[in-house]
C-alpha positions in Angstrom: 4.3 -22.5 7.4 4.6 -21.7 3.7 5.6 -18.3 2.6 3.8 -16.7 -0.4 5.5 -15.5 -3.6 4.7 -11.9 -2.5 5.5 -12.5 1.2 5.0 -9.2 3.0 2.4 -7.9 0.5 0.5 -4.8 1.8 -2.4 -5.9 4.1 -1.0 -9.4 4.5 -2.6 -11.6 7.1 0.1 -14.2 7.4 0.9 -13.2 11.0 -2.8 -13.9 11.9 -3.2 -17.1 9.9 -3.6 -19.4 12.9 -6.3 -17.2 14.5 -8.2 -16.8 11.2 -8.0 -20.5 10.4 -9.4 -21.4 13.9 -12.7 -20.0 12.7 -12.8 -22.1 9.5 -15.5 -24.7 9.2 -13.8 -28.1 9.4 -16.6 -29.6 7.2 -15.8 -27.4 4.2 -14.4 -29.1 1.1 -13.6 -26.0 -1.0 -11.5 -23.0 -0.2 -12.0 -19.6 -2.0 -10.2 -16.3 -1.5 -11.9 -13.7 -3.8 -9.5 -11.0 -2.6 -6.3 -13.0 -2.6 -3.6 -10.3 -2.6 -0.5 -11.9 -1.0 -2.7 -14.8 0.0 -0.9 -15.3 3.4 -3.7 -17.4 4.8 -3.9 -19.7 1.8 -0.1 -20.3 1.9 -0.4 -21.2 5.6 -2.8 -24.0 4.8 -1.3 -27.5 4.2 -1.6 -29.2 0.8 -4.6 -31.4 0.8 -6.6 -29.4 3.3 -9.3 -28.9 0.7 -10.5 -30.8 -2.3 -10.8 -27.6 -4.4 -8.9 -24.3 -4.0 -9.5 -21.0 -5.8 -7.5 -17.8 -5.6 -8.8 -14.6 -7.3 -7.6 -11.1 -7.4 -9.1 -8.2 -9.5 -5.6 -6.9 -10.0 -4.4 -8.8 -13.0 -0.7 -8.3 -12.0 -1.3 -10.4 -8.8 -3.6 -12.9 -10.5 -1.2 -13.6 -13.3 1.5 -14.7 -10.9 -0.7 -17.4 -9.3 -1.9 -18.5 -12.8 1.5 -19.1 -14.3 3.0 -20.9 -11.3 -0.1 -23.1 -10.7 -0.1 -24.0 -14.4 2.2 -26.9 -15.4 2.6 -25.5 -18.9 4.1 -22.2 -17.8 5.5 -23.0 -14.3 9.1 -24.1 -15.3 9.7 -21.2 -17.7 8.4 -18.5 -15.4 10.3 -19.8 -12.3 13.6 -19.7 -14.3 12.9 -16.1 -15.4 12.0 -15.0 -11.8 15.1 -16.6 -10.3 17.2 -14.8 -12.8 15.7 -11.4 -11.9 18.3 -9.0 -10.3 18.0 -5.8 -8.3 21.1 -3.9 -9.2 23.0 -2.2 -6.4 23.3 0.8 -8.7 20.1 2.5 -7.7 19.7 4.5 -11.0 20.0 1.3 -13.0 17.6 -0.5 -10.7 15.0 2.3 -11.0 15.4 2.2 -14.8 14.7 -1.6 -14.9 11.8 -1.1 -12.5 10.4 1.6 -14.7 10.5 -0.7 -17.7 8.6 -3.4 -15.8 6.1 -0.8 -14.6 5.3 0.3 -18.2 4.5 -3.3 -19.1 2.4 -3.8 -16.0 0.4 -0.6 -16.7 -0.5 -2.2 -20.1 -1.7 -5.3 -18.3 -3.9 -3.3 -16.0 -5.7 -1.8 -19.0 -6.9 -5.3 -20.1 -10.5 -6.1 -19.5 -11.0 -8.3 -16.5 -10.9 -11.9 -17.7 -11.6 -15.2 -15.9 -8.3 -16.5 -17.4 -5.6 -14.3 -18.8 -5.0 -17.0 -21.4 -8.1 -15.7 -23.0 -6.4 -12.4 -23.9 -2.6 -13.2 -23.9 -0.4 -15.9 -25.5 2.0 -18.0 -23.4 5.1 -15.8 -24.0 3.1 -12.6 -23.2 1.8 -14.2 -20.0 5.2 -15.2 -18.8 6.7 -11.8 -19.7 3.9 -10.0 -17.9 4.2 -12.3 -14.9 7.9 -11.5 -14.5 7.3 -7.8 -14.9 4.5 -7.9 -12.3 6.8 -9.8 -9.9 9.5 -7.1 -10.3 7.1 -4.3 -9.7 5.6 -5.8 -6.6 8.6 -7.5 -5.1 10.8 -4.4 -5.4 8.3 -1.9 -4.0 7.5 -0.6 -0.6 5.2 -3.0 1.3 4.9 -5.0 -2.0 2.3 -2.4 -3.0 3.7 -1.8 -6.5 3.6 2.0 -6.2 7.3 2.9 -6.1 10.8 1.4 -6.1 12.3 0.5 -2.7 16.1 0.3 -2.4 16.0 -1.2 1.1 17.2 -4.6 0.0 20.6 -5.4 -1.7 20.6 -7.7 -4.7 22.1 -10.6 -2.8 19.4 -10.4 -0.1 16.7 -9.9 -2.7 17.7 -13.0 -4.7 17.9 -15.1 -1.5 14.5 -14.0 -0.4 13.1 -14.6 -3.9 14.4 -18.2 -4.0 13.1 -18.9 -0.5 9.6 -17.6 -1.3 9.6 -19.3 -4.7 10.4 -22.8 -3.2 7.7 -22.4 -0.7 5.0 -21.0 -3.0 5.7 -23.5 -5.9 4.9 -26.5 -3.7 1.7 -24.9 -2.3 0.5 -23.6 -5.7 0.8 -27.1 -7.3 -2.5 -28.0 -5.6 -4.3 -24.8 -6.7 -7.2 -25.6 -8.9 -8.2 -22.2 -10.1 -6.4 -18.8 -10.2 -8.6 -16.0 -11.7 -8.8 -12.3 -12.4 -12.5 -11.7 -11.9 -14.8 -9.4 -10.0 -14.8 -10.7 -6.4 -18.5 -9.9 -6.0 -19.4 -12.2 -8.9 -17.5 -15.1 -7.3 -19.2 -14.5 -3.9 -22.6 -14.3 -5.6 -21.9 -17.6 -7.5 -20.7 -19.6 -4.6 -22.4 -18.2 -1.4 -25.1 -20.9 -1.5 -22.7 -23.8 -1.6 -22.4 -25.1 2.0 -19.2 -27.0 1.2 -17.3 -23.7 0.6 -15.1 -21.9 3.0 -14.7 -18.2 2.0 -11.9 -16.1 3.4 -12.6 -12.5 2.5 -9.8 -9.9 2.9 -10.9 -6.9 0.9 -9.2 -3.5 1.0 -10.5 -2.0 4.2 -13.1 0.7 4.3 -11.6 4.2 4.0 -13.2 5.7 7.2 -11.3 3.1 9.3 -7.9 3.8 7.7 -5.2 6.2 9.0 -4.1 6.8 5.4 -7.1 8.0 3.4 -5.4 7.6 0.0 -5.6 4.7 -2.4 -3.5 1.8 -1.2 -4.2 -0.9 -3.8 -4.4 -1.2 -7.5 -8.1 -2.1 -7.1 -9.3 -0.4 -3.9 -12.6 -0.4 -1.9 -12.5 2.8 0.0 -16.2 3.8 0.1 -18.8 2.7 2.7 -21.1 1.9 -0.1 -18.8 -0.8 -1.5 -18.5 -2.5 1.9 -22.2 -2.3 2.5 -22.8 -4.0 -0.8 -20.2 -6.7 0.1 -21.9 -7.3 3.4 -25.3 -7.6 1.7 -23.9 -10.3 -0.6 -22.7 -12.5 2.3 -25.3 -11.9 5.0 -27.4 -14.9 4.1 -24.5 -17.0 2.9 -24.8 -20.8 3.3 -21.1 -21.0 2.7 -18.8 -20.5 5.7 -17.4 -17.0 5.8 -14.5 -15.3 7.6 -14.2 -11.6 6.7 -11.3 -9.4 7.9 -11.6 -5.7 8.6 -11.3 -2.8 11.1 -13.9 -1.5 13.4 -14.7 2.2 13.3 -11.9 4.0 15.2 -13.8 6.8 16.8 -15.5 6.2 20.2 -19.2 5.4 19.9 -19.2 5.3 16.1 -20.7 2.1 14.7 -19.2 -0.2 12.1 -21.0 -0.9 8.8 -20.6 -4.7 8.9 -22.4 -4.8 12.3 -25.4 -3.1 10.7 -25.8 -5.6 7.9 -24.4 -8.9 9.3 -26.9 -9.5 12.0 -28.5 -12.8 12.8 -25.9 -15.6 13.2 -22.9 -13.4 12.8 -20.1 -12.6 15.3 -17.2 -10.2 15.4 -13.9 -11.2 17.1 -10.6 -9.5 17.6 -7.7 -11.6 16.3 -4.8 -9.4 17.2 -3.0 -6.1 16.7 -0.6 -4.9 14.1 1.2 -1.7 13.0 -0.6 0.3 10.3 1.9 -0.1 7.4 0.0 2.2 5.2 0.2 5.1 7.7 2.7 7.9 6.7 4.7 9.2 9.7 7.6 11.5 10.3 11.1 10.0 10.5 11.7 8.6 13.9 8.0 8.3 14.7 6.2 5.0 15.2 3.2 3.9 13.2 -0.1 3.5 15.0 -1.0 0.1 16.3 -4.4 -1.0 15.1 -6.7 -3.9 16.1 -7.6 -6.5 13.5 -11.1 -8.0 13.6 -13.0 -10.7 11.7 -16.7 -11.2 11.1 -17.8 -14.9 10.8 -21.0 -17.0 10.5 -19.3 -20.1 12.0 -17.7 -20.6 15.4 -16.0 -24.0 15.7 -15.7 -25.4 19.3 -11.9 -25.3 19.2 -11.7 -21.6 18.2 -11.6 -20.6 21.8 -8.1 -22.2 22.0 -6.7 -19.6 19.5 -8.7 -16.4 20.1 -10.9 -14.8 22.7 -14.5 -15.2 21.8 -15.5 -11.9 23.2 -18.1 -10.7 20.6 -17.6 -7.1 19.6 -20.6 -7.0 17.2 -23.2 -4.4 18.0 -26.9 -5.1 17.4 -28.1 -2.2 15.2 -29.8 -1.6 11.9 -28.5 0.4 8.9 -30.9 3.1 9.9 -29.4 3.3 13.4 -26.0 3.2 11.8 -26.8 6.3 9.7 -28.4 8.1 12.7 -25.4 7.6 15.0 -22.8 8.5 12.4 -24.7 11.7 11.6 -24.7 12.5 15.4 -21.0 11.8 15.5 -20.4 14.3 12.7 -22.5 16.9 14.5 -20.8 16.6 17.8 -17.2 16.6 16.3 -16.2 13.0 16.8 -15.8 12.6 13.0 -13.8 15.5 11.6 -11.9 14.2 8.6 -13.4 15.7 5.4 -13.1 12.5 3.4 -14.8 10.6 6.1 -17.6 13.1 6.5 -18.2 13.1 2.8 -18.2 9.3 2.7 -20.8 9.0 5.5 -23.0 11.6 3.8 -22.6 9.9 0.4 -23.6 6.6 2.0 -26.6 8.2 3.8 -27.9 9.6 0.5 -27.3 6.4 -1.4 -29.1 4.3 1.2 -32.0 6.7 1.6 -32.6 6.7 -2.2 -32.4 2.9 -2.2 -34.8 2.7 0.7 -37.3 5.1 -0.9 -37.1 3.2 -4.2 -38.1 0.0 -2.3 -40.7 1.7 -0.1 -42.7 4.1 -2.2 -44.9 6.4 -0.2 -43.2 5.3 3.0 -41.2 7.5 5.4 -37.5 7.0 6.1 -36.9 6.8 9.9 
């Protein structure tokens, strides 16, 4: 199994790649990951599995790495630069270099989202930004790019970098497209193409996270954002596998169940530690169950995962009613969660009223 360039990136699904791939439609000719991140599932696929491959991430710091390595014009130069990157054992010096890279990356984040960063940067700038992005993400906790981590010595760091590079170069040579676009636009554009296999791994909804803070450069914390994502894919002719958590509180419904109704299923693919959770020294992080929603169930999927279907049959109106009841009886107590549920209720009711004038919301 290939390792990605940012192997271990926060939220990585590389440990569940076999279970996820078991649900992929074997008739699909094109593979698209609109929320690529560390792209663990993509890197687990063999070269030639699909005729066309497309990785996208709205974070330009991630997208630029896939662009420069998949592009023959920039591949050799950027690989040489990345291999030469050091992580000084002098922590103060390492932090200084990390800070310099972070300043460059912050400039990249200010750029307007572009389908191809070549539209806004020349080749030298692209390579320099790609190397800075690699430093910021590869030398941070959970590859999240938020702060320097001194857990790895320079020798180990360089060995890991070379190992990941060798693996990712071979895999990215077959990548047809690496973009920095809005994921929703890609889904909207390709969801009616029955030859497409989507793997969607967006940042998980905030109400299902142990850590309520922002975990990604481009996050999707609100229920509204996940509702809108589900609305985009619910009638998809393309094959879709969507990763996420179920609502953690007993009896509280999950937003995807309320939108992805006919022809959709929800399966548990395994359990993992919640890496984003902050715990006291000596304490263990919580174990959380990983789920997928899919509109395809290949016959051989039963050999890799249990096909016990966790999806509830409910409407959005019932979803709102039950979450309000859970707030009233004290099952939902976190202030951010309560606010998000109420914000979503208000958003949906307004949307419903706008579409049903003179009708009553039930």
